C-alpha angles and dihedrals in degrees: 000000000000113000122201115215112251091240090059097048091086089059093057121097119250091253090056095048094042109021095170096054096071093064103033116147114259090226093061122096135166130201135165124239120199117221118196111219117199113247097024130096099210121060120231113253109215122188112227111203113200137190113201091197092052091048092048090048089051089051093051094043089051091067093077128053094235092045092048089058089055093042093053092058092055098046116095097175144354127223120212122207115254090211092076093240092124094243113155129187126194121227112212129195094206134058120229089273087060091242118125120274107243137157095240095041101046100088132147089250092056090049093051097042101035119002099052093049090044090049092050093044095051091046092049092047102041108008126114091251125032092206098097107166118262089215087071091065094085122080130334116332109226117195094234088070095052128087114244109236 
């Protein structure tokens, strides 16, 4: 393995320092939740990795009884809106291809080769309507291009 001296790291381009960042999937996001533990001064900081496409898929699957059974097995937590509007969002551990959501793994290539086909397959199999658009077959589906059901 070639190691670059620390003093030279600043001279590397962003792509050389973080090769996976340049092709990250647009559906991936990461935020940190703080959890207070009794008896400690410092809260735990827990990274929450999210996939907007997987969360959209869960919402769509949940519209049918058979799809809801599948969706419930993929949800690891739910967040409830603090505004009192009743909004609820599922947090899933797996992408539409049923592989873990992870910063280094959620790339545009994975979305094209694995997540998009998995998303379409699960919606066709268990979704409320089997007529998933053929125009979604090309490229990486990003949730900003989908209609919210």
